[in-house]
N, C-alpha and C positions, 0 to 999 in steps of 0.2 A: 622423913614424913611418909606415911603410908598413903595408899590410894584414897582411902576413905577420909583422910585428913586434908586432901588437896582439893579445895572447892573447884578449881579450874578443871581438874581432871573429871570431877563429877559432872561437870557441864558438857563433857565431850560430845555426847549425842545431840544435845540441843545446839551447840555451836555449829556442828556439821549441818544440822537441819536448817538453821538460819542461813548459813553460807550457801548451801545448795539451792534453797528457794530463791535467794537473790541472784545466784548465777543463772538460773533458768529464766529469770525475768529481768534482764538488764534494760536500763534506759540511759540515754546520753544526757549530758549536762543541760540544765534548765528544763528538762522534760521528765524528771524523776517523780512523777505524780503517784504512780502505783507503788514505787519503792518507798516513798515518804509515808504513804498511807499504811503500808505494811509495818514499817518501823514504828510509827505512832501507835498502831494497834498492839504491837508486842510490848512496847514500853508501858502502855496503860494497864497491862496485866500485872505490873510490878508495883507493890504498895509503896507509898511514901514519895513517889516521884511527881513533880509538877511537869507536865508535858505540854509544850506549845509548838506553834509553827511560825518561826520568825519570817520565813518566806514561803511561797507556795510549794516549794520542793525541798525544804530543809526541815529538820525536826530538832527541838531542843528539850532535853530532860534536865531538871534541876533537883539535886538532893541536898537538903540542908542537914548538916551533921548535928551531933548532940553536944558539941563543945565549941568554944570560940576558936577561930583559926582563919586561915587564908581562904581565898576563893580561887579555885583551880578550874581551868577550862581543859577538858579532854576533847579531842577532835577525831572524827572519822569521816572520810570522804565516801560518797555513795554512788557516784556516776560511773557509767560504763563508756566504752569506746565504739566508734563506728567501724567495727572489724567483723568479718564473717568467721565465726568459730569453726575450727577444723577438728576439735576434739569430738569423740564419738561416745563418751560416757553418757549414762542415762539422764544426768542432770545438765547436759549441755544447753546452751542458750536456745530458747524457743522463739526468739525474735530475730528474723533474718537481718543480717548485716550489722548486728550489735552484739557485743560480748563484754564480759568482765575480763579484760586482758591485762589488768594492772594490779589486781588484788584488792580492789575496793570492796568487793563482796566479803572478803575476809576481814578487812578493817571494820566493816559495819557489824559483822558477827562478833568480833572481839569487843567492840564498845557495848553492844547489847549484853554480852556476857558480863562485862565489868559493871554495867548498870544493875544487872540482876544481883550480883554479889554485894554491891554497895547497899542496895535496897533491902537486902535481907538483914543487914546489921547497921543501920544508920547511926546508932550511938557510938560506933567505933570511929566515925569520921569526924575529925575536927573541921570547922569551917563549912565551906560550901563547895560542891562539885557540880559544874555545869558540863553537860555532855552534848556536843553539837554534832549532829549527823549532817554534814555539809554537802550541798549540791555543787556540781560544775567545777570540780578541780581541774578537769582536763581541758576546759575551754576558757580562754581569756575573755574578759579581765579576771575571771575566776569567781567562784561563789564566796570565797573567803573575803574578798574585797567588798562585795555587796553586804555581807553580814557585818563586817567591821564598820563600814561607813554609814549604813542605813538602818541598822536595827538596834544599836546599843548593846549588842551581845557582849562587848568587852568592858562595859562600864563596871568598875569595881573589881575586875579580874586582876589577881596578883601574880599569877604564873600560869603558863600554858604548856601543854605537851601533847604529843601524838606520835604515832608510829607508821612505818611503811613496811609491809612485807617485801622481802627481797629474795627472788628466786636464785640469785647467784651466791647466796649464803646458805650453809647447811641448815635444815629445819631445826628450830630450837635455839639457834645462835642469836645473841643480842649484840648489836654494834652501836656504839655511841661515840661522839667526839664533840669537844668544845669548839667554838669559833665557826669559821666558814665551812659549811657542810654541802650546800647545793647552790648552783649558779643562777644567774638571771637569764632566762630564755628569751632574748630579744629577737626581733624578726626584721629581715630586709626583703623588700619587693622592688625589683628593678626592671624597667623597660628601656631597652636600647633602641633608639630610633635612627635607622640608617636610610638607605635608598635602594629599593629593589632593582632587579635586573635579570638578565639572562645568565645562566650559569657558565656559558661559554665566553662571556665577556665581563669578567669581574671588574675590569678597569673602569667600566661605565657605571658601576654600582658602589654603594657604601655598605659593605657586608656586615650586618649586625651579628652574624654567627661568629665570624673571625674575631670581631671586636669583643664579643661576649666571652669567647675562649680566653682572650688575653686578660679580660677583667677577672675571670675566675683564677687564673694563674697568679696575677699580680696581687689579688686580695690576700694570698698566703703570705706576702711580704709584710702585711700589717702586723702579723704575729711575729714573724722571724726577724724583722728589722726595725720595728717601731715600738715593741713591747719588751721590757726587761725579761731576761731568761727566768728570773725568779717569780715573775707574775704569770697568772693563768688567764689566757684568753683563747677562745676557740671561735674561728670564723669558718663556717661550712656552707658552701653553695649546694643546695639539695634539689634544685629544680632548674631545668634549662629547656625551654621550648621555643622552637622557631621553625619556620618553613612548612611547605606543603608537599613538595615533590622534588625529584632529583635534579632538575635543570633550571630551577627558579631560585634566584637569590631573594630572600624575603625583605620586607621593609623593617621588620622589628624582631627582637628577641626578648623573651621574658625569662627572668631569673628570680629565684627566691632562695633564701637561706636563713641561717640562724647565727647569732652572735652571743657568746656566753662568757661570763666572768664572775668572780666572787667580789671584785674590788669596785665599790661604788664610784670612785674617782675615775678608774679606767673605763667603767661603763659609760660615764659622762663623756669621755673623750672619744670613744669608739666611733660614733657616727661621723665625726669630722675626719678621722683617719680613713674611714672606709670611703666616704664621698670624695676625698682628695684623690684616691687611687682611681675611682670610677671616672671622675671628671678628667683626670689627666689622660687616661687611655682613650676616652671618647673624643676629646678635643684633638688628640694627636691623629685621629683617623677621620675627623670630620663628621662625627656622629653626635647626636643629642641624646639626652637620657632623662628619665623620670625616676627618682629614687624615693621610696616610702620606707621610713625607718620607724618601727613600732617598738616601744618598750613593753616588755612582758612583766612577769612576776619579778619582785626584788630578789636579790641574793638572800639565801636562807642562812643566817648567822646565828648559831646557837649561843645562848648565854652561858658563860663559863660555869657559874655556880650551879645552874640547873643541870647542865650536862654532867657535872661531877656528882650531883645527887643521883641522877639516873644510873650512872656507872655503879655507884654504891648499891643501889637497889638491885641492879642486875647481878652483881657479885653475890648478894645475899639471897636472891630469889632463884636464879638459874645456875649459879655457881661459876667459878673462874674458868672452868673447862668449856663453858658455853658463852663466854664473853670475849669480844675482841674490840680493839679501838677501831672505829669506823674510818674509812677513807673518804675524802671529799669526792663529790661527783658533779659532773657538768650538767646533770639533769636539773630541771626546775620544779618548783613546788609553790603553790599559793599559800601554804602554811606560813610563809614569810610575812603575810599581811598581819597575822596575829602578833608576830614578834615586833611589829612596829608599835604596838600598844602595851605590851607587857613582856617581862623576861620569860624565857622558855627555851625548850630544846625539842628537837625532832630526832627520832632514832629509828634504826632498822631492826626487824626481826626476821631471821632466815626462814625461808619457806621452800627451799629446794631440796630434792632428794632424787636419786636415780630410781629408787623403788616406786615412787609415786609419779615418775616421768614428769617431774616438776622443775627441771633445770632450764626450760625454755625461757628466753629473755622476755621482759615485760613488753607489751604491745605486740606480741607474736600471736598468731591465730591458734597456736597449740598451748598457750600459756595456761598453767594451772598451779595449784598449791598442794603441798603436803599439809594435810589438815591438822597434823599435830602442832603446827605453828600457831594455830588459833589458841590453844591452851597457853602457850608461851606468851602470846600477846595479852591474854587476860591476866596472867600472873603479873606481868610488868605494869599494866595500867592500874590494876587493883592496888598493888603495892605503892605505885606512884601517888594514887589518890590518898592513901593513908599517910604517906610521908610528906608530900608537898603541900598539904593543907595544914600541916602543923604550924603554929604561930611563930616558932623560933627558926624557921627556914629563911635565912636572910642572905643577901648578896655577900656579906662579910665572911660567910663560911667558905 
C-alpha cells in the first residue's frame, strides 16, 4: 500500500495537531469541560455523525452505516492526571500540576481520526458505530460506570473495543490477548490505634509504628501462604505515615495500599484474608484498628472471540512483524464496566521509541508518545469498525 493509499497516514498532521492541542490543555477527571467542548466541535465538522453529550464532560458520536449489521462501541478516555509535567517541548502542558501522563490525549486523537475516516465513507460500514469519548478513567468509580449505569449508552450494543497506548512496547506494535488482561485495582485504608508515649519508655506505650511494620510484613503472607502459586494476587502497602518527632511514640499510624487480582472469587475472599492478618497482629500487641476496604474497577476479561478477531485484524492491518500476544498486567481499567454489558476486548498499541524519548513509564512526569503510534491506532480502530459491525461476527467463531 502506498502512502497515498493509506488514509491513516494521510491524517498524520491532523492526528498530531489534535493530540498536541489536547496535551497542552489537560483536565482531570470529571472536570474535562474544555476538552469535551473541543472534541464536540471537531466532531461536528465531520458530516454524517450524530454528536451528543451523555454527561457534562463526555461526548458521543454515532455513525449509522449503509447496511444491516451489528452495533459497535469504540471508546477513548479523555482525562489527564494531577502531575506536574517535566517535558520541555513546545506543546507541554499549560496547566500547572496537570498533564496527560498516560496517553489519553493520543487515545482521543486516534478516535477522532477513526471518526473522520468512517464519516468519509459511511456506506462501507455495516450496522452502527458509537464512539464514546469518556471522562474520568483515572478516578474511581470511573466515567465508564456512570455512562453504563446512567445514560443508556450500552443499550443495543453488540460488541465493544478500545485501545491503550503502551510506552513499554515499540511504536507501531499491536498486542492482544483473550481472557484475563487487566486486574481489579482495589484499595485498603488502615488506621492502627495504639497508645502514645515517650520514645525512651516504649514499655509504657503501644507503638503503632512497630505494629504497622509487622502488619506490612505479615500481609505478604496473604499471597505466599494463602493463595495458590498458580493464582495472581498482589498486595502492596504504598503509604505509611505516623509520628511527629524523634522522641515521641505516636498514638496512631495510617497505612494505604492496593490489592489486585484477575480472579473474581479470589477478589471476593481477599478482604477477609487481609483483615484476619491485621486483626491478629493488632490483637497480639494490644492495639485497635480501623480498616476501610474499597472495591475499584472489575477485572478486565477480554471475550475470546472478539480478541481473536482483533488479532486477525492486526495481522492483516499492521502485519505479523508488528503483532505480539499481550501479557496480562496488574494495572486496572474501567473499560471493564462495558464488558459487563457486551462482549468485547481491549488491546495495546506500542508508543515507545528511543528516538522520541518515549520509553518513560505511564504516570511519569516525562511521559510522552512516539506520534507514529497514532496512525497505528487509527488503522486498528477503523479496521475493527468495518469488521466487528458485520452481521456474521458471532461468538461461535
